[in-house]
NUDOFI-679135 format. One record per residue (C-alpha): residue number from 1; x negated, y negated, z negated. Coordinates in Angstrom, 3 decimals. Layout:
% residues N
NUM, X, Y, Z $
...
//
This chain:
% residues 423
1, -9.236, -1.763, 22.276 $
2, -8.524, -5.745, 21.865 $
3, -11.824, -7.709, 22.586 $
4, -13.969, -8.473, 19.584 $
5, -14.555, -12.129, 18.944 $
6, -17.140, -14.684, 17.037 $
7, -14.546, -16.570, 14.451 $
8, -14.451, -19.830, 12.389 $
9, -12.609, -19.020, 8.683 $
10, -9.726, -21.370, 8.059 $
11, -8.834, -21.771, 4.748 $
12, -11.471, -19.836, 2.710 $
13, -10.948, -18.535, -0.297 $
14, -14.939, -18.284, -1.194 $
15, -16.727, -20.586, -2.866 $
16, -19.522, -22.270, -1.283 $
17, -22.013, -21.472, -3.181 $
18, -21.535, -17.984, -1.847 $
19, -21.166, -19.018, 1.474 $
20, -24.543, -20.302, 1.485 $
21, -25.799, -17.413, -0.023 $
22, -24.763, -15.087, 2.836 $
23, -25.372, -17.633, 6.188 $
24, -28.662, -17.312, 7.742 $
25, -29.728, -14.016, 6.133 $
26, -30.214, -10.936, 8.173 $
27, -26.903, -8.862, 8.586 $
28, -25.392, -6.554, 6.113 $
29, -24.216, -3.233, 7.577 $
30, -21.300, -2.518, 5.278 $
31, -19.262, -4.900, 2.453 $
32, -17.728, -2.847, -0.124 $
33, -15.051, -5.325, -1.565 $
34, -13.492, -4.151, -5.190 $
35, -10.216, -6.517, -6.462 $
36, -10.286, -6.733, -10.072 $
37, -8.463, -7.512, -12.818 $
38, -8.866, -6.134, -16.319 $
39, -10.785, -3.531, -15.240 $
40, -13.857, -3.287, -17.942 $
41, -13.571, 0.333, -18.399 $
42, -13.693, 1.939, -14.517 $
43, -15.921, -0.702, -12.673 $
44, -19.497, 0.808, -13.642 $
45, -18.513, 4.156, -12.557 $
46, -16.970, 2.682, -9.468 $
47, -19.475, 0.906, -8.177 $
48, -22.260, 3.989, -8.993 $
49, -20.140, 5.938, -7.080 $
50, -19.763, 3.723, -3.831 $
51, -23.692, 2.585, -4.084 $
52, -24.703, 6.328, -4.352 $
53, -22.427, 7.165, -1.653 $
54, -24.394, 4.829, 0.520 $
55, -27.291, 6.091, 0.043 $
56, -26.841, 9.890, 0.870 $
57, -24.178, 9.230, 3.631 $
58, -25.305, 6.570, 5.398 $
59, -29.403, 5.983, 4.465 $
60, -31.202, 3.069, 5.881 $
61, -28.193, 0.980, 5.738 $
62, -27.344, -2.171, 3.573 $
63, -24.741, -2.177, 1.335 $
64, -22.959, -5.596, -0.333 $
65, -20.586, -4.408, -3.345 $
66, -17.608, -7.564, -3.526 $
67, -16.575, -7.959, -6.803 $
68, -13.402, -10.664, -5.880 $
69, -11.712, -11.218, -9.378 $
70, -8.472, -12.383, -10.281 $
71, -9.337, -14.189, -13.607 $
72, -10.104, -10.912, -15.632 $
73, -10.158, -11.872, -19.918 $
74, -12.050, -8.159, -20.236 $
75, -15.469, -8.047, -19.888 $
76, -15.221, -6.637, -15.818 $
77, -16.924, -9.261, -14.490 $
78, -19.902, -8.990, -17.096 $
79, -19.911, -5.269, -16.663 $
80, -20.154, -5.038, -12.961 $
81, -23.220, -7.486, -12.532 $
82, -24.765, -5.103, -15.447 $
83, -24.422, -2.016, -13.226 $
84, -27.226, -0.640, -11.834 $
85, -27.929, -0.934, -7.989 $
86, -30.343, 0.743, -5.608 $
87, -32.730, -0.783, -3.745 $
88, -30.146, -0.796, -0.543 $
89, -27.455, -2.666, -2.471 $
90, -26.138, -5.682, -3.512 $
91, -23.808, -7.589, -5.409 $
92, -21.783, -10.876, -5.520 $
93, -19.055, -10.906, -8.213 $
94, -16.573, -14.216, -7.884 $
95, -13.148, -15.067, -8.962 $
96, -11.684, -15.648, -5.259 $
97, -9.584, -19.394, -4.009 $
98, -6.485, -19.345, -3.551 $
99, -3.008, -18.001, -5.719 $
100, -3.215, -15.365, -7.861 $
101, -2.642, -11.919, -5.939 $
102, -4.312, -8.477, -4.440 $
103, -4.109, -9.495, -0.678 $
104, -5.696, -12.937, -1.727 $
105, -8.499, -11.132, -3.325 $
106, -8.820, -8.621, 0.261 $
107, -8.695, -11.271, 2.407 $
108, -11.856, -13.002, 0.426 $
109, -13.649, -9.666, 0.798 $
110, -12.765, -9.414, 4.309 $
111, -14.014, -13.444, 4.583 $
112, -17.770, -12.092, 3.402 $
113, -17.715, -9.205, 5.706 $
114, -17.365, -12.217, 8.200 $
115, -20.401, -14.328, 6.541 $
116, -22.583, -10.931, 6.099 $
117, -21.882, -9.714, 10.191 $
118, -21.084, -6.585, 9.008 $
119, -20.604, -3.765, 11.052 $
120, -17.501, -2.575, 8.928 $
121, -15.757, -3.102, 5.581 $
122, -13.820, -1.253, 3.040 $
123, -11.777, -1.615, -0.061 $
124, -11.326, 0.290, -2.889 $
125, -9.312, -0.038, -5.943 $
126, -11.089, -0.695, -9.057 $
127, -9.198, 1.358, -11.733 $
128, -9.836, 4.662, -9.813 $
129, -11.051, 7.543, -12.230 $
130, -11.812, 9.926, -9.498 $
131, -13.985, 8.234, -7.272 $
132, -16.778, 10.741, -6.130 $
133, -19.739, 9.310, -3.360 $
134, -18.152, 11.167, -0.150 $
135, -15.518, 8.708, -0.342 $
136, -17.577, 6.220, 1.344 $
137, -18.239, 8.393, 4.016 $
138, -15.144, 9.135, 4.896 $
139, -13.906, 5.353, 4.708 $
140, -16.673, 4.098, 6.930 $
141, -17.254, 7.036, 8.427 $
142, -14.693, 6.369, 11.870 $
143, -14.992, 3.139, 11.861 $
144, -19.281, 3.261, 12.332 $
145, -19.116, 6.344, 14.570 $
146, -16.455, 3.638, 16.511 $
147, -13.629, 6.027, 16.841 $
148, -11.106, 3.624, 14.410 $
149, -10.293, 0.241, 13.406 $
150, -8.462, 0.660, 10.584 $
151, -8.977, 3.629, 8.291 $
152, -6.015, 4.923, 5.975 $
153, -6.499, 6.786, 2.567 $
154, -5.375, 10.596, 2.374 $
155, -4.926, 11.928, -1.086 $
156, -2.884, 13.971, -3.970 $
157, -1.445, 12.740, -6.455 $
158, 0.418, 14.461, -9.575 $
159, 4.587, 15.025, -9.127 $
160, 5.421, 12.006, -11.478 $
161, 3.547, 10.021, -9.903 $
162, 5.989, 10.041, -7.031 $
163, 5.830, 6.074, -6.049 $
164, 7.629, 3.909, -4.058 $
165, 4.467, 4.774, -1.229 $
166, 6.653, 7.793, -1.038 $
167, 10.250, 6.882, -1.648 $
168, 10.245, 4.201, 0.751 $
169, 7.279, 3.022, 2.362 $
170, 6.102, 6.116, 4.150 $
171, 9.124, 7.751, 5.362 $
172, 10.738, 4.076, 6.352 $
173, 7.360, 3.183, 8.327 $
174, 6.788, 6.088, 9.786 $
175, 10.546, 6.649, 11.394 $
176, 10.108, 2.989, 12.787 $
177, 6.880, 2.528, 13.582 $
178, 6.041, 6.320, 14.989 $
179, 2.789, 7.394, 13.244 $
180, 2.004, 9.878, 10.423 $
181, 0.465, 6.575, 7.827 $
182, 0.582, 9.150, 4.380 $
183, -0.934, 6.411, 2.251 $
184, 0.880, 3.088, 3.564 $
185, 0.847, 1.535, 0.068 $
186, -3.288, 3.249, -0.785 $
187, -5.674, 1.030, -2.272 $
188, -8.755, 2.391, -0.338 $
189, -9.004, 1.296, 3.298 $
190, -11.972, 0.285, 5.649 $
191, -11.673, -1.813, 9.219 $
192, -13.837, -3.166, 11.707 $
193, -14.856, -6.744, 12.390 $
194, -11.982, -6.632, 15.171 $
195, -9.625, -5.435, 11.692 $
196, -10.233, -8.521, 9.734 $
197, -10.796, -11.100, 12.266 $
198, -7.505, -10.300, 12.723 $
199, -6.268, -10.031, 9.159 $
200, -7.450, -13.511, 8.496 $
201, -6.370, -15.392, 11.006 $
202, -2.674, -14.463, 10.961 $
203, -0.745, -17.174, 9.132 $
204, 0.963, -14.969, 6.291 $
205, -1.717, -16.103, 3.329 $
206, 1.066, -17.786, 1.100 $
207, 3.590, -15.056, 1.450 $
208, 3.300, -11.862, -0.588 $
209, 0.689, -10.379, 1.609 $
210, -1.270, -12.263, -0.098 $
211, 0.480, -10.068, -3.387 $
212, 1.181, -6.795, -3.403 $
213, 2.479, -6.747, 0.201 $
214, -1.247, -6.420, 1.612 $
215, -1.090, -2.641, 2.422 $
216, 1.717, -2.699, 4.156 $
217, 1.388, -5.502, 6.305 $
218, -2.141, -4.608, 7.194 $
219, -1.170, -0.684, 8.030 $
220, 2.552, -2.024, 10.152 $
221, 0.110, -4.427, 11.847 $
222, -2.630, -1.994, 12.498 $
223, -0.002, 0.564, 14.185 $
224, 2.085, -2.092, 16.206 $
225, -1.437, -3.546, 17.165 $
226, -2.251, -0.112, 19.149 $
227, -5.374, 0.172, 16.813 $
228, -7.238, 3.566, 16.873 $
229, -5.778, 4.510, 13.436 $
230, -7.961, 7.588, 11.252 $
231, -6.764, 8.741, 7.732 $
232, -9.762, 9.657, 4.811 $
233, -9.295, 12.952, 3.113 $
234, -10.294, 11.556, -0.323 $
235, -8.826, 14.827, -2.171 $
236, -7.203, 13.740, -5.307 $
237, -6.152, 9.874, -6.682 $
238, -6.660, 9.743, -10.871 $
239, -5.721, 5.871, -12.347 $
240, -5.079, 4.780, -15.447 $
241, -1.753, 5.473, -16.106 $
242, 1.020, 3.164, -16.402 $
243, 4.555, 2.892, -17.118 $
244, 6.625, 2.646, -14.152 $
245, 9.536, 0.635, -15.222 $
246, 7.651, -1.682, -17.230 $
247, 6.309, -5.291, -14.752 $
248, 6.924, -3.271, -11.923 $
249, 10.017, -6.292, -10.928 $
250, 7.302, -8.640, -9.188 $
251, 5.521, -5.770, -7.255 $
252, 8.582, -3.756, -6.549 $
253, 9.939, -6.864, -4.617 $
254, 6.603, -7.943, -2.776 $
255, 6.243, -4.285, -1.309 $
256, 10.258, -3.831, -0.048 $
257, 10.109, -7.840, 1.216 $
258, 6.739, -7.625, 3.141 $
259, 8.234, -4.185, 4.573 $
260, 11.581, -5.179, 5.236 $
261, 10.483, -8.595, 6.254 $
262, 7.802, -7.046, 9.485 $
263, 11.171, -4.958, 10.646 $
264, 12.125, -8.154, 11.517 $
265, 9.086, -9.542, 12.988 $
266, 9.332, -5.473, 15.335 $
267, 12.713, -6.034, 15.611 $
268, 11.994, -5.070, 19.565 $
269, 9.987, -2.282, 18.625 $
270, 11.562, -0.042, 16.215 $
271, 14.748, 1.129, 18.100 $
272, 12.374, 2.401, 20.580 $
273, 10.826, 5.056, 18.627 $
274, 11.926, 8.238, 19.518 $
275, 8.434, 10.926, 17.975 $
276, 6.068, 10.599, 14.956 $
277, 2.679, 10.497, 16.674 $
278, -0.256, 12.677, 14.162 $
279, -3.113, 10.103, 12.728 $
280, -6.487, 12.263, 12.688 $
281, -8.605, 12.814, 9.640 $
282, -11.899, 12.145, 9.169 $
283, -13.061, 15.592, 7.898 $
284, -11.279, 18.392, 6.055 $
285, -8.428, 17.979, 3.794 $
286, -8.862, 19.667, 0.256 $
287, -5.887, 19.794, -1.546 $
288, -6.907, 19.226, -5.048 $
289, -5.035, 19.738, -8.324 $
290, -3.933, 16.363, -9.521 $
291, -4.580, 15.301, -12.942 $
292, -1.189, 15.624, -14.546 $
293, 0.521, 12.562, -16.494 $
294, 3.138, 11.799, -18.451 $
295, 6.999, 13.315, -17.870 $
296, 8.906, 9.996, -16.940 $
297, 11.849, 10.707, -15.781 $
298, 14.392, 9.822, -18.995 $
299, 12.525, 6.177, -18.774 $
300, 13.671, 5.905, -14.808 $
301, 17.027, 7.224, -15.554 $
302, 17.044, 4.271, -18.496 $
303, 15.565, 1.932, -16.015 $
304, 18.747, 2.946, -13.092 $
305, 21.473, 2.600, -15.519 $
306, 20.060, -1.349, -16.560 $
307, 19.262, -2.015, -12.936 $
308, 22.910, -1.046, -12.241 $
309, 24.441, -3.120, -14.565 $
310, 22.305, -6.208, -13.692 $
311, 22.613, -5.782, -9.921 $
312, 25.814, -4.795, -9.930 $
313, 27.503, -7.651, -7.923 $
314, 24.963, -7.447, -4.986 $
315, 25.095, -3.876, -5.100 $
316, 28.447, -3.970, -4.427 $
317, 28.013, -6.831, -1.585 $
318, 25.447, -4.199, 0.274 $
319, 26.447, -0.637, -0.095 $
320, 29.273, 0.846, 1.500 $
321, 32.590, 2.231, 0.218 $
322, 31.108, 5.651, 0.083 $
323, 28.138, 4.938, -1.818 $
324, 29.673, 2.583, -4.151 $
325, 31.637, 5.770, -5.558 $
326, 28.306, 8.004, -5.316 $
327, 26.615, 4.984, -7.332 $
328, 29.907, 5.409, -10.101 $
329, 28.957, 9.507, -10.289 $
330, 25.880, 8.773, -10.390 $
331, 26.080, 6.672, -13.317 $
332, 28.580, 8.428, -14.927 $
333, 26.921, 11.994, -14.849 $
334, 22.819, 11.781, -14.455 $
335, 23.010, 15.734, -13.109 $
336, 23.951, 14.726, -9.794 $
337, 21.460, 12.915, -8.413 $
338, 20.706, 10.904, -5.764 $
339, 20.234, 13.247, -2.688 $
340, 17.427, 12.486, 0.041 $
341, 19.795, 11.632, 3.151 $
342, 22.231, 9.236, 0.736 $
343, 19.074, 7.273, -0.206 $
344, 17.700, 7.447, 3.229 $
345, 20.987, 5.563, 4.321 $
346, 21.101, 3.180, 1.252 $
347, 16.844, 2.147, 2.036 $
348, 18.607, 1.187, 5.586 $
349, 21.808, -0.390, 4.519 $
350, 19.377, -2.832, 2.453 $
351, 17.004, -3.500, 5.002 $
352, 19.679, -4.854, 7.408 $
353, 21.526, -7.192, 4.655 $
354, 17.875, -8.477, 4.127 $
355, 17.551, -9.087, 7.384 $
356, 20.739, -10.001, 8.416 $
357, 22.946, -11.591, 5.408 $
358, 23.123, -14.529, 4.002 $
359, 22.060, -14.259, 0.341 $
360, 18.716, -14.502, -1.254 $
361, 16.723, -11.690, 0.506 $
362, 14.471, -11.624, -2.936 $
363, 16.721, -10.517, -4.985 $
364, 18.668, -8.158, -2.012 $
365, 14.998, -5.987, -2.336 $
366, 15.342, -6.087, -6.617 $
367, 18.989, -4.976, -6.541 $
368, 16.996, -1.627, -4.560 $
369, 15.264, -1.241, -7.373 $
370, 18.123, 0.696, -9.331 $
371, 18.304, 2.917, -6.923 $
372, 14.655, 3.963, -6.184 $
373, 14.485, 4.701, -9.996 $
374, 17.530, 6.772, -9.575 $
375, 15.913, 8.839, -6.166 $
376, 12.382, 9.017, -8.059 $
377, 14.119, 10.738, -11.274 $
378, 16.046, 13.259, -9.080 $
379, 13.030, 14.313, -7.296 $
380, 10.910, 14.810, -10.626 $
381, 13.995, 17.220, -11.988 $
382, 14.112, 18.953, -8.254 $
383, 10.114, 19.258, -8.648 $
384, 10.444, 20.782, -12.315 $
385, 8.125, 23.562, -12.910 $
386, 6.778, 23.694, -9.129 $
387, 3.693, 23.686, -8.196 $
388, 2.068, 19.971, -7.480 $
389, 2.047, 21.492, -3.493 $
390, 6.488, 21.246, -3.008 $
391, 5.812, 17.298, -3.612 $
392, 4.888, 17.401, 0.195 $
393, 7.204, 19.882, 1.134 $
394, 10.391, 17.231, -0.662 $
395, 8.292, 14.350, 0.979 $
396, 8.856, 15.732, 3.969 $
397, 12.346, 16.072, 3.949 $
398, 12.722, 13.266, 2.747 $
399, 10.810, 11.660, 6.136 $
400, 13.239, 13.920, 8.193 $
401, 16.265, 11.957, 6.011 $
402, 14.693, 8.382, 7.622 $
403, 13.960, 9.689, 11.011 $
404, 17.434, 11.042, 11.275 $
405, 18.545, 7.509, 10.106 $
406, 17.496, 5.525, 13.043 $
407, 20.188, 5.596, 14.919 $
408, 22.571, 4.435, 12.196 $
409, 20.157, 1.370, 11.390 $
410, 19.979, 0.390, 14.502 $
411, 23.509, 0.630, 15.065 $
412, 24.255, -1.406, 11.471 $
413, 21.564, -3.584, 12.511 $
414, 23.811, -5.126, 15.680 $
415, 26.914, -5.016, 14.636 $
416, 26.166, -6.272, 10.583 $
417, 28.757, -9.466, 10.243 $
418, 27.465, -10.589, 6.662 $
419, 30.687, -12.450, 5.931 $
420, 33.099, -9.608, 6.753 $
421, 30.839, -7.992, 3.715 $
422, 31.204, -10.429, 1.025 $
423, 32.373, -9.614, -2.118 $
//
């Protein structure tokens, strides 16, 4: 493990008044950050569950809840301030300084953890409705036991909530870097001082890491730094349902762009990864039936058809001849579906063009979105009428397809010549 050192905070994202409040105080062992934006309906229950978890599982420890807000226009901050706290807990509500984005909110929490001289810091999504007090023990336990530097979540979700995590981030990260982190985009994480000091000092906070690229960046850095990793089994995760195609483009672009860019940064690492190592869990994994969410398959397919028209030029440029033929078949017949092996190869091709091509990388990332919709719609149809446990089996098969495509990825990365593939 790398040596932990004290540090000064560069380009701080918290107000001077908050810094003064924390400086000179006794250390606060646990800092829990809640990045918020219009979460007035759920924030009180989340705070209550977290503080109850500290009281139950870590008696005698002090906890600081940090609500790091992105400019909510509802009553999120008022509700947070009105939530009753036990004597062991205190609360800071603030609007972070800097560009709007989840990554900026999380960095501000990490800065507070450093100022508070905390032993551990956790981040929890503020819109989660299935939270309970055991979550805090699962997240903080490995760090406080000095067995982990970074903890990611492990939970079940309804098959209609199969996400970019399951379709791209998990299978690609697993194949590239050889660690089986099931939820690399999961919003619930915990970290040691080593981790947050490393994160804060990286020169990434004016990139998409400051937005939705934050989670895949943290996990990828943790894996490649050789940190001790754990997963926190949290049961099932339920949060407010959102139409998966409305307002999704910026988030998709930021996550996929960050993931692809990291492939270039770690170019000397991933071609040599030949095996996937498990990541231990802190406590038993209890599989719980997730709360059902509305069917979205037709909405996704409509998004696929519209996206193909919108990004036709880029798709023709990026995809090879047989893939373009498959795309034409999919457009003409929605019963065909996009199989796992074809999807894995497409993602690899997009990653190569993103990093090695001469066009706008953001447009490359966005052009993958309609194909993502097609793959997700295909998987939902495949899982129709199946128990939720079938989701994990399908995702595992997809992971195998990505791993088997590694040789193809390495070969195309080296051989790709953009001027020979221009439309």
